[in-house]
C-alpha positions in Angstrom: 73.7 273.4 293.0 70.6 273.5 295.1 68.6 271.4 297.3 64.3 271.0 296.2 62.1 268.7 296.7 60.7 266.5 294.0 58.2 263.9 293.0 59.8 260.8 291.2 57.7 258.8 289.3 58.9 255.1 287.8 57.4 253.0 285.3 58.8 249.7 284.9 57.8 246.6 282.5 57.7 244.0 285.5 58.0 240.8 283.2 60.4 242.2 280.4 63.1 238.9 281.2 59.7 236.2 280.8 59.0 238.2 277.5 62.4 238.5 276.4 63.0 234.6 276.6 60.0 233.5 275.1 60.4 235.7 272.2 63.2 235.6 269.5 64.9 238.5 269.1 63.1 240.4 266.4 59.8 240.1 268.2 61.7 241.2 271.0 63.0 244.0 269.9 59.6 245.2 268.2 58.0 244.7 272.0 60.6 247.1 273.5 59.8 249.4 270.6 55.9 249.2 271.2 56.6 249.9 275.4 59.0 253.0 274.6 56.8 254.4 271.7 53.8 253.9 273.8 55.7 255.9 276.8 57.1 258.8 274.6 53.5 258.9 273.4 52.5 259.4 276.8 54.9 262.1 277.3 53.6 263.7 275.1 49.8 263.6 274.9 49.7 263.7 279.1 52.0 266.9 280.0 52.7 266.2 284.0 54.3 269.8 284.3 56.9 272.4 283.8 61.0 271.0 283.9 59.7 267.4 284.0 62.9 265.5 283.1 63.0 262.1 281.5 65.9 258.8 282.9 65.0 255.8 280.2 67.0 253.0 282.4 66.2 249.9 279.7 64.0 248.5 282.3 61.9 251.3 282.8 61.5 255.2 282.8 61.7 257.4 285.4 59.9 260.9 285.7 60.8 263.7 288.0 59.0 266.7 288.9 59.9 269.8 291.1 57.4 269.7 293.6 55.4 272.4 292.5 56.2 272.6 289.2 53.5 269.5 288.3 50.2 271.0 286.6 48.2 267.7 287.2 48.3 265.3 290.1 51.0 263.3 289.7 49.5 260.5 290.8 46.8 260.2 288.4 49.1 260.9 285.7 51.2 257.7 286.7 47.8 255.5 287.3 46.4 256.8 283.6 50.4 256.1 282.1 50.1 252.6 283.4 46.3 252.3 281.9 47.9 252.8 278.7 51.0 250.5 279.1 48.2 247.9 280.5 46.0 248.6 277.1 49.3 247.5 275.2 49.3 244.5 276.7 52.2 245.3 279.0 52.4 244.5 282.9 53.8 247.5 284.7 55.3 249.0 288.5 54.4 251.9 288.8 56.0 253.9 292.0 56.0 257.4 293.1 58.1 258.8 295.7 58.4 262.6 297.1 61.8 264.2 298.4 64.9 265.7 298.2 67.2 266.1 294.7 70.2 267.9 294.2 69.9 270.3 290.9 72.2 273.3 289.1 71.2 276.3 290.4 72.3 277.9 287.1 70.7 277.4 283.6 72.8 275.6 281.1 74.6 277.9 278.8 73.1 276.0 275.7 69.7 275.3 276.8 68.9 273.3 273.4 72.1 271.4 273.6 72.0 267.4 274.3 72.5 267.6 278.5 73.1 263.9 278.5 76.1 264.3 275.9 77.5 266.6 278.4 77.5 264.4 281.0 79.4 261.6 279.1 83.1 261.6 280.7 86.3 259.3 279.7 88.1 258.1 282.5 91.1 255.8 280.9 88.9 253.7 278.9 85.8 254.1 280.8 82.5 255.4 279.4 81.3 257.6 282.2 77.4 258.5 281.8 76.5 261.0 284.9 72.6 260.9 284.4 71.3 262.7 287.7 72.9 264.0 290.7 71.6 263.1 294.2 68.2 262.1 294.4 66.3 261.0 297.4 63.1 259.9 295.1 65.1 258.3 292.6 66.9 256.1 295.3 63.7 255.0 297.2 61.9 254.5 293.6 64.4 251.6 292.5 64.2 250.2 296.0 60.3 249.9 295.2 60.5 248.5 292.0 62.8 245.8 293.0 60.7 245.0 296.1 58.0 244.3 293.5 59.7 241.3 292.4 60.7 238.1 294.0 63.4 237.4 295.8 66.3 234.5 294.7 65.3 233.0 297.9 62.0 232.6 296.3 60.3 234.8 298.9 57.4 236.8 296.7 57.6 240.3 295.8 55.0 242.6 295.2 54.0 242.2 291.9 52.7 244.5 289.3 51.0 247.4 290.5 50.7 251.3 291.4 52.9 251.9 294.7 52.9 255.1 296.3 55.1 256.3 299.2 53.5 257.7 302.6 55.7 260.6 302.2 53.7 261.2 298.5 50.9 261.0 300.1 51.2 263.9 302.8 53.2 266.6 300.1 49.6 266.2 298.3 47.7 267.0 301.3 45.9 263.8 301.0 44.3 261.4 303.3 43.9 257.6 302.2 40.5 256.4 303.0 41.3 253.4 303.8 44.8 253.0 304.6 46.2 249.1 303.0 48.7 247.4 304.5 51.8 249.6 304.2 54.6 248.2 302.4 58.5 248.6 303.5 61.6 248.9 301.0 64.5 250.4 301.5 63.4 252.9 304.5 60.4 254.1 302.7 56.6 253.3 303.5 54.5 252.0 300.3 51.0 251.6 299.6 49.7 249.8 297.0 46.7 252.2 295.4 45.7 249.8 292.3 
């Protein structure tokens, strides 16, 4: 395995539970299917780069691309995906992070094979699915998405929006015109940009 820098982009359905509890089962399944179709439509219509991987987490989609393999600005890409999902009636949280990730340094013997199926292991009666090697962007994106929600003690969360980790701004060589108030999640600083 090798360590390389990557961008991690998370797009989460912010009010999934509220929608789930307000709809009948069939209506919710249809609504969830609409979200998945809208997101996969974005993957096809808005290419992010080469070697992009996507992890469907059920409530969110996590997209990762190696630093340098992106063919468009990751912030612009995530903003456009959020816009399309908002236009389809979904409240979302978008998070973009940057950091190290571990990947295999040798290509798979059969690149067309189902990588996820190769990552399923049985441990007794337990099915273990290995969906990712250690990924700093994934860890930070999940922390930021959690911070977007209210806590159990009713402390307000950040709410729906697009959150960019300060490290992304640096990695893209950008400067913010008006630096927003920093938001802290785990060990990272984020800015709400939309």
